[in-house]
MOPAC internal coordinates of N, CA, C and O (Angstrom, degrees):
PM7 1SCF
backbone

  N    0.0000 0     0.00 0     0.00 0    0    0    0
  C    1.4252 1     0.00 0     0.00 0    1    0    0
  C    1.5274 1   108.59 1     0.00 0    2    1    0
  O    1.2310 1   120.33 1   -45.18 1    3    2    1
  N    1.3501 1   116.98 1   134.82 1    3    2    1
  C    1.4904 1   119.19 1   168.61 1    5    3    2
  C    1.4479 1   107.97 1  -105.51 1    6    5    3
  O    1.2310 1   122.96 1   -44.56 1    7    6    5
  N    1.3658 1   111.93 1   135.44 1    7    6    5
  C    1.4548 1   122.41 1  -176.47 1    9    7    6
  C    1.4953 1   105.65 1  -138.63 1   10    9    7
  O    1.2310 1   121.08 1   -63.15 1   11   10    9
  N    1.3423 1   115.54 1   116.85 1   11   10    9
  C    1.4208 1   122.70 1   176.66 1   13   11   10
  C    1.5552 1   108.50 1   -93.31 1   14   13   11
  O    1.2310 1   120.21 1   -60.89 1   15   14   13
  N    1.2640 1   117.20 1   119.11 1   15   14   13
  C    1.4463 1   121.01 1  -173.07 1   17   15   14
  C    1.5488 1   110.91 1  -147.45 1   18   17   15
  O    1.2310 1   120.65 1   -40.69 1   19   18   17
  N    1.3445 1   116.36 1   139.31 1   19   18   17
  C    1.4306 1   120.26 1   179.12 1   21   19   18
  C    1.5401 1   111.45 1  -120.04 1   22   21   19
  O    1.2310 1   122.53 1  -159.00 1   23   22   21
  N    1.3418 1   112.76 1    21.00 1   23   22   21
  C    1.4658 1   118.72 1   178.65 1   25   23   22
  C    1.5485 1   102.46 1  -120.87 1   26   25   23
  O    1.2310 1   122.45 1   -84.40 1   27   26   25
  N    1.4198 1   112.92 1    95.60 1   27   26   25
  C    1.4697 1   119.03 1  -172.88 1   29   27   26
  C    1.5493 1   114.98 1   -50.69 1   30   29   27
  O    1.2310 1   116.98 1   138.33 1   31   30   29
  N    1.2987 1   123.35 1   -41.67 1   31   30   29
  C    1.3895 1   123.61 1  -174.04 1   33   31   30
  C    1.5258 1   110.98 1   -70.62 1   34   33   31
  O    1.2310 1   120.51 1   156.17 1   35   34   33
  N    1.3148 1   116.62 1   -23.83 1   35   34   33
  C    1.4580 1   119.24 1   172.77 1   37   35   34
  C    1.5117 1   113.07 1   -63.16 1   38   37   35
  O    1.2310 1   120.66 1   137.33 1   39   38   37
  N    1.3732 1   116.35 1   -42.67 1   39   38   37
  C    1.3907 1   122.18 1  -179.56 1   41   39   38
  C    1.5509 1   111.24 1   -68.39 1   42   41   39
  O    1.2310 1   120.55 1   141.24 1   43   42   41
  N    1.3342 1   116.55 1   -38.76 1   43   42   41
  C    1.4331 1   121.38 1  -176.33 1   45   43   42
  C    1.5328 1   110.64 1   -64.94 1   46   45   43
  O    1.2310 1   120.20 1   153.07 1   47   46   45
  N    1.3489 1   117.23 1   -26.93 1   47   46   45
  C    1.4046 1   121.47 1  -173.26 1   49   47   46
  C    1.5165 1   110.38 1   -77.46 1   50   49   47
  O    1.2310 1   118.95 1   153.26 1   51   50   49
  N    1.3154 1   119.60 1   -26.74 1   51   50   49
  C    1.4194 1   124.56 1  -166.00 1   53   51   50
  C    1.5479 1   116.01 1  -120.72 1   54   53   51
  O    1.2310 1   119.30 1   167.02 1   55   54   53
  N    1.3005 1   118.95 1   -12.98 1   55   54   53
  C    1.4291 1   126.15 1  -171.81 1   57   55   54
  C    1.4890 1   117.26 1  -108.27 1   58   57   55
  O    1.2310 1   119.59 1   -35.74 1   59   58   57
  N    1.2937 1   118.39 1   144.26 1   59   58   57
  C    1.4514 1   122.91 1   172.86 1   61   59   58
  C    1.5145 1   111.58 1   -98.80 1   62   61   59
  O    1.2310 1   120.86 1   156.63 1   63   62   61
  N    1.3249 1   115.96 1   -23.37 1   63   62   61
  C    1.4567 1   122.99 1   177.92 1   65   63   62
  C    1.4981 1   110.48 1  -144.82 1   66   65   63
  O    1.2310 1   118.85 1   -35.59 1   67   66   65
  N    1.2939 1   119.79 1   144.41 1   67   66   65
  C    1.4634 1   125.39 1   179.47 1   69   67   66
  C    1.5630 1   107.86 1  -127.89 1   70   69   67
  O    1.2310 1   121.13 1   -40.29 1   71   70   69
  N    1.2692 1   115.45 1   139.71 1   71   70   69
  C    1.4713 1   128.28 1   174.20 1   73   71   70
  C    1.4589 1   109.86 1  -115.15 1   74   73   71
  O    1.2310 1   118.45 1   -64.01 1   75   74   73
  N    1.2780 1   120.57 1   115.99 1   75   74   73
  C    1.4707 1   124.90 1  -178.89 1   77   75   74
  C    1.5281 1   108.81 1  -102.76 1   78   77   75
  O    1.2310 1   121.49 1   -51.64 1   79   78   77
  N    1.3201 1   114.75 1   128.36 1   79   78   77
  C    1.5310 1   123.24 1   175.69 1   81   79   78
  C    1.5136 1   105.79 1  -112.28 1   82   81   79
  O    1.2310 1   122.96 1   -30.65 1   83   82   81
  N    1.3588 1   111.92 1   149.35 1   83   82   81
  C    1.3983 1   119.06 1   172.01 1   85   83   82
  C    1.5880 1   106.06 1  -137.59 1   86   85   83
  O    1.2310 1   121.53 1   -69.24 1   87   86   85
  N    1.3204 1   114.68 1   110.76 1   87   86   85
  C    1.4993 1   120.69 1  -171.98 1   89   87   86
  C    1.5177 1   113.58 1    53.58 1   90   89   87
  O    1.2310 1   120.60 1  -138.16 1   91   90   89
  N    1.3575 1   116.46 1    41.84 1   91   90   89
  C    1.5003 1   120.53 1  -179.31 1   93   91   90
  C    1.5006 1   113.69 1    79.61 1   94   93   91
  O    1.2310 1   118.48 1   179.91 1   95   94   93
  N    1.3565 1   120.51 1    -0.09 1   95   94   93
  C    1.4058 1   120.65 1  -178.87 1   97   95   94
  C    1.5577 1   108.47 1   -97.85 1   98   97   95
  O    1.2310 1   117.90 1   -43.62 1   99   98   97
  N    1.2987 1   121.61 1   136.38 1   99   98   97
  C    1.4634 1   121.25 1   175.46 1  101   99   98
  C    1.5538 1   107.77 1   -76.57 1  102  101   99
  O    1.2310 1   123.19 1   -54.92 1  103  102  101
  N    1.4092 1   111.48 1   125.08 1  103  102  101
  C    1.4775 1   120.07 1  -177.19 1  105  103  102
  C    1.4676 1   110.22 1   -98.84 1  106  105  103
  O    1.2310 1   120.82 1   131.61 1  107  106  105
  N    1.3947 1   116.04 1   -48.39 1  107  106  105
  C    1.4680 1   120.05 1  -173.89 1  109  107  106
  C    1.5049 1   106.02 1  -160.59 1  110  109  107
  O    1.2310 1   123.00 1   -29.51 1  111  110  109
  N    1.3693 1   111.86 1   150.49 1  111  110  109
  C    1.4220 1   120.11 1   176.83 1  113  111  110
  C    1.5813 1   111.06 1  -145.24 1  114  113  111
  O    1.2310 1   119.47 1   -47.00 1  115  114  113
  N    1.2796 1   118.61 1   133.00 1  115  114  113
  C    1.4119 1   124.07 1  -177.05 1  117  115  114
  C    1.4336 1   116.94 1   167.78 1  118  117  115
  O    1.2310 1   120.30 1    14.67 1  119  118  117
  N    1.3730 1   117.03 1  -165.33 1  119  118  117
  C    1.4381 1   123.66 1   177.77 1  121  119  118
  C    1.5722 1   107.27 1   -60.65 1  122  121  119
  O    1.2310 1   120.69 1   -33.55 1  123  122  121
  N    1.3456 1   116.29 1   146.45 1  123  122  121
  C    1.5255 1   122.01 1  -177.69 1  125  123  122
  C    1.6242 1   109.56 1   -52.38 1  126  125  123
  O    1.2310 1   119.58 1   132.05 1  127  126  125
  N    1.2937 1   118.41 1   -47.95 1  127  126  125
  C    1.4344 1   119.51 1  -172.11 1  129  127  126
  C    1.5628 1   108.62 1   -63.40 1  130  129  127
  O    1.2310 1   121.36 1   136.25 1  131  130  129
  N    1.3310 1   115.00 1   -43.75 1  131  130  129
  C    1.4899 1   118.80 1   176.61 1  133  131  130
  C    1.3958 1   115.64 1   -57.85 1  134  133  131
  O    1.2310 1   122.21 1   133.68 1  135  134  133
  N    1.3383 1   113.38 1   -46.32 1  135  134  133
  C    1.4957 1   118.56 1  -172.93 1  137  135  134
  C    1.5233 1   109.61 1   -75.20 1  138  137  135
  O    1.2310 1   117.90 1   137.06 1  139  138  137
  N    1.3170 1   121.60 1   -42.94 1  139  138  137
  C    1.4334 1   121.62 1   176.92 1  141  139  138
  C    1.5092 1   114.12 1   -68.22 1  142  141  139
  O    1.2310 1   120.16 1   157.07 1  143  142  141
  N    1.3253 1   117.29 1   -22.93 1  143  142  141
  C    1.4790 1   117.22 1   177.71 1  145  143  142
  C    1.4943 1   113.24 1   -91.36 1  146  145  143
  O    1.2310 1   120.80 1  -176.13 1  147  146  145
  N    1.3516 1   116.08 1     3.87 1  147  146  145
  C    1.4940 1   119.71 1  -178.17 1  149  147  146
  C    1.5305 1   107.48 1   -73.29 1  150  149  147
  O    1.2310 1   119.90 1   -41.68 1  151  150  149
  N    1.2916 1   117.79 1   138.32 1  151  150  149
  C    1.4191 1   124.28 1   176.07 1  153  151  150
  C    1.5167 1   112.59 1   -65.25 1  154  153  151
  O    1.2310 1   119.70 1   149.24 1  155  154  153
  N    1.3009 1   118.17 1   -30.76 1  155  154  153
  C    1.4821 1   122.67 1   177.16 1  157  155  154
  C    1.4524 1   110.96 1   -69.89 1  158  157  155
  O    1.2310 1   120.06 1   135.05 1  159  158  157
  N    1.3199 1   117.49 1   -44.95 1  159  158  157
  C    1.4456 1   121.46 1   176.86 1  161  159  158
  C    1.5496 1   112.18 1   -64.88 1  162  161  159
  O    1.2310 1   120.54 1   137.17 1  163  162  161
  N    1.2964 1   116.58 1   -42.83 1  163  162  161
  C    1.4798 1   118.06 1   177.94 1  165  163  162
  C    1.4881 1   110.16 1   -60.82 1  166  165  163
  O    1.2310 1   121.45 1   140.25 1  167  166  165
  N    1.3151 1   114.83 1   -39.75 1  167  166  165
  C    1.5995 1   116.68 1  -175.73 1  169  167  166
  C    1.5519 1   109.04 1   -68.19 1  170  169  167
  O    1.2310 1   121.59 1   139.16 1  171  170  169
  N    1.3584 1   114.57 1   -40.84 1  171  170  169
  C    1.4831 1   118.07 1  -173.29 1  173  171  170
  C    1.5964 1   107.40 1   -70.18 1  174  173  171
  O    1.2310 1   120.99 1   127.68 1  175  174  173
  N    1.3597 1   115.72 1   -52.32 1  175  174  173
  C    1.3974 1   118.70 1  -171.31 1  177  175  174
  C    1.5002 1   119.44 1   -90.56 1  178  177  175
  O    1.2310 1   122.00 1   157.16 1  179  178  177
  N    1.3551 1   113.77 1   -22.84 1  179  178  177
  C    1.4627 1   118.92 1  -177.05 1  181  179  178
  C    1.5047 1   115.10 1  -114.93 1  182  181  179
  O    1.2310 1   122.15 1   174.96 1  183  182  181
  N    1.3796 1   113.49 1    -5.04 1  183  182  181
  C    1.4774 1   117.02 1   178.56 1  185  183  182
  C    1.5119 1   113.20 1    72.63 1  186  185  183
  O    1.2310 1   119.45 1  -165.34 1  187  186  185
  N    1.3106 1   118.66 1    14.66 1  187  186  185
  C    1.4494 1   122.05 1   176.57 1  189  187  186
  C    1.5813 1   114.35 1   -94.63 1  190  189  187
  O    1.2310 1   122.72 1   -46.61 1  191  190  189
  N    1.2098 1   112.40 1   133.39 1  191  190  189
  C    1.5148 1   116.47 1   174.15 1  193  191  190
  C    1.4928 1   106.95 1   -77.48 1  194  193  191
  O    1.2310 1   121.81 1    -8.88 1  195  194  193
  N    1.4250 1   114.14 1   171.12 1  195  194  193
  C    1.4851 1   117.52 1   178.60 1  197  195  194
  C    1.4888 1   115.97 1   -56.74 1  198  197  195
  O    1.2310 1   120.67 1   153.57 1  199  198  197
  N    1.3289 1   116.32 1   -26.43 1  199  198  197
  C    1.4810 1   118.68 1  -179.74 1  201  199  198
  C    1.5230 1   111.59 1   -87.50 1  202  201  199
  O    1.2310 1   119.11 1  -173.66 1  203  202  201
  N    1.4087 1   119.31 1     6.34 1  203  202  201
  C    1.3749 1   118.65 1   176.36 1  205  203  202
  C    1.5858 1   114.63 1    90.57 1  206  205  203
  O    1.2310 1   121.85 1   176.19 1  207  206  205
  N    1.3177 1   114.07 1    -3.81 1  207  206  205
  C    1.5202 1   118.81 1  -174.33 1  209  207  206
  C    1.5058 1   106.17 1   -97.11 1  210  209  207
  O    1.2310 1   121.04 1   -44.33 1  211  210  209
  N    1.2569 1   115.61 1   135.67 1  211  210  209
  C    1.5928 1   119.02 1   173.89 1  213  211  210
  C    1.5269 1   112.35 1   -77.97 1  214  213  211
  O    1.2310 1   120.10 1   180.00 1  215  214  213

């Protein structure tokens, strides 16, 4: 199933694996907790740098 979602906790509740794309390029794939906790994903989708500052 393909599900496009921008509410992270919605995906965590129903997914076993998440694939993150950025402008069509695969960035990361794995378990929801690992993917959503990734500094790269947080920077791309939430505007947060690795130190947590926007």
